[in-house]
N, C-alpha and C positions, 0 to 999 in steps of 0.2 A: 311789025311785031315779030316776024320770023327772024329778022336780023338781030333783034335784041336778045332773043332766046339763045341764039347760037353762041355768043360770047359767054353767057351765064352758064350754059351747059358745059362748055369747055373748062370754065373755072372750077365747077363742081367736080368734074372728072379729074382734074389735076390735084385737087385737095384730097380726093379719095385715094389716089395712087400714092401720094406722099404721106398719108396718115401713119402707116406702120413705121416709116423711117423717123417721123417726128416723135412717135411714142417711145422710141428707144433712147432719146436724148433726155437725161435727167434734168429736172428743173434747177436743182442746186448741185451742180457737179462738184465732187470732192477733189482736192488737189492730189496729184500723184504722190504715192508713198516715197519718202526719201530713202535713198540707198543706205543700207547698214554701214555704220562707221567702220573704217578699217582698223580694227583693234590689234591685228597681227603685228603691225609696225610698232605700236607702243608696247607690246608685250615684251619685246627684246630691247627696249630702249633703256639705256643706262642713265639714271637720274643725274642731272647736272652736267652730263658729258656733252650733250648736244649731238651725239652720234648714235647710230642704230647699228647694233651688232646682230646680223641676221642669224637665222637658225643654223646656217651652215657653219658659222664660226664657232658659236657656243663657248667662247673663251672670255674671261675677264681681262681687263687691261692689266699689264704686269704690275703697275703700282698699286692695284687693288687686290692682288693675290695674297694668300696667306704667307707664302714664303717671303715676299717683299716686306710685308708688315712685321714679320717676325725678325727680320734681319736688319732693318734700317737703323733702329736705335743702337743695337750692339755694334754695328759696323761703324757708326759715328764715334762711339766711345773707344773702340779698339783702334780706329784710324787716328784719333787724336792722341792716344797713348803712343802709337808708333811714331807719329810726327814729332812728338816732344821727347822721344826716346833718348836722343843724343844731343840734348840742349837746344832743340828746335822750339819754335813758337815765340810769341811776344812775351809770355810769362813762363820762363824756363823752369826746369826741375830745380836748379840751384836757387833761383829766386824764391820759389815756393818753400824750399827747405830753410832758407835764411829767415823768411817771415815766420814760419812755424816755430823754429828754434828761438826766435825772439820773444814770441808770445808764451811758449811752453819750454822754458830752458831746463834741460836735464830731467825731463819728465819720462818716467818709465812705468808701465803698467801691464798687467796680464789680462785686463778686462776684455780686450779684443779677442782673445782666444775663446772666451765664453760667448760673447755676443755674436760671433760668426754663426752659431747654431741657434741663437735665440728665436729667429722666425719659426723654426720647426717647433720650438716649445710653445709659441703662440698658437700655431696650428693645432697642436695636440690639446691645448687647454680649451680652446673654443669648441673642439669636437667633443670633449668630455662633457661640456655644458649643453650639448644637444644641438649645436649649430651644424646644419647639413652642408657638406662640401659639394663641389661640383661632381666629383667622382666618389665612388665608394672607397672604403678604407684600403681594400686590397689593391685597387687600381692606383690610388694615390701613393701607396708605398712603392708600387712598381715604377711609377713616374719619378719618384724621388730617387730610387736606386739607379734608374737610367740616367737621370740628370747628373747625379754624382759621378757616375762612370765617365760621362762625356766631359764634365768639367775637369776632373782630375787628369784624364788623358790629354786634353788640349792644353791646359795650363802648364803641366810639367813638361810636355813636349816643347812648348815655346820657351820655357825656362832654360832647358838644356841647349836649345838652339841659340838663344840670344846671349846667354852667359853675361848678363849685366851685373855689375858689382853693387851690392846694397850700399845705402848711404853710410852705414856704420862700418862697412868693410868686412862684415862677418863671413860672407860667401858670395858666389857669383850666380845666385838664383833669384834675382830681384824682380825681373820682368816676366810675367805680370804678377800681381799680388794674389796669392792663393787664398788668403783669408778674406779678401774683398770679394773674390769670385765665389767663394763658399757662401758668404752672407747674401749676395745678390741672387744667387741661385735659389736659396731658401726663400728670400723675399718674393721672388717672381712666382714661385709655386704657391705661396700663401695668397698672393694677389689673385692668381688665376682661380684658385679653389674657392675663394670667399668673396670675390668681387660682386657676385649676384646677391649676396646678403648685405654687404656694406663695403663701400670703398675705403672706409677707415681702417679696416684690417690691413689692406695693402699699404696705406700711408704709414701705419705704425711699423710694418715690416721693413719698408724701404728706409724709414728713419733709422732703425737699428743697423741696417746694412751700411748706410752712409756713415754712421758713427764708427763702424769698424774701419772703413777706409781712412777716416780722419785719424783714428788712433794708430793706425799702421805708420802714418807719417809722423805723428807726434813721438812715437817710439823710435824714430829714425831707422825703421826697417825697410821703408819703401819710398821711392820717389813718387811725385804726383802722376807721372806717366804710368807707373805700375798700378796705381790704385784705379785710375780711370779705365785702363785696359782691363783690369781684373773685373770691374763692374760689367763691362761688355761681355767678357767671357762667361760670367755667371748668368746673365740674362739670356745670352744665346744658348747656353746649355739647357736652361729650362724650356725655352721655346722649341728646341730640337727634340727634347724628351716628349713634349706634347704632340708635335707634328708627326712623330714616328710611332706614336702609341695607337696603332690601328686596331689591333686585336684586344678587345676588352676581356679581361680575365673573368671567367664565369658566365660569359655570354656567348651566344652562337656566333661563330665566325662566318664571314661572307667572302665569297670569291672562290678561287681555284685552289684546291688542295693537292699536293703532290706527296706521295709516300711510296717507299719501296714495297714490292709484293713478290710472292713466291708461289707460282701456280704451275702445276704439271711438271714439277721437277726443274723448272727454269726460272731464273730471276727476271723481274720486270719492274715496271713503274705503274702505279695506280693513280689515275687522275679523278678528282671528285670536285663537284660544284655545289655550293650552297648559296642560294639566293636570299 
């Protein structure tokens, strides 16, 4: 009997000692919480690119930058005009002139002089009917003035450098077409100001601009290279006007301001910062 009680007493003693440890083990243990997903990596991921641009880079790819998107279409148009400038390309200036003169023989009109500014008339008309533009009227007028200055300076500079003779032989200021550049400048501004309301405003403006380019060739005033390059110069002038329009008239400016000062009898420079 004594030998039987000894093993039982030892078993009870071992259960008593292991009781607190067993009580700490839950009957239905929960799985460990999953580590939070690494969202930092996806925060800087460029959709569709398959690459991650880390915080240290902070730069968009060049082909997605505003400058590239603003220059790619004008560069193609101006490049094509320059390539066909002296009879280059599979469809030369002479080929285009021959076909146009065959369809419109001895046709002369002054409609293109008016249609070059027609997109501005469209912009003013829809504004009078209450359609809100992207910018207010003052800033829109400033953009138009800046675009006009860029377009006139660039086109006339190239005209006097290239010295290309017009098809009718009237002068040597054929390349690029100033009328076409004027029309596409106005059409680009109309498209930018009203595209949030309807894309059809831009479609109508570009249709008017295209008709100006066609009429310049029908009137035998320009080669096809002049017209295509003129469209590029007009679109580029509008894009540059918007890209450089940093300070909004009538709104608080941001950044560093520099102005001359006069303090204590001595001239100097005053720096200011507006955030």
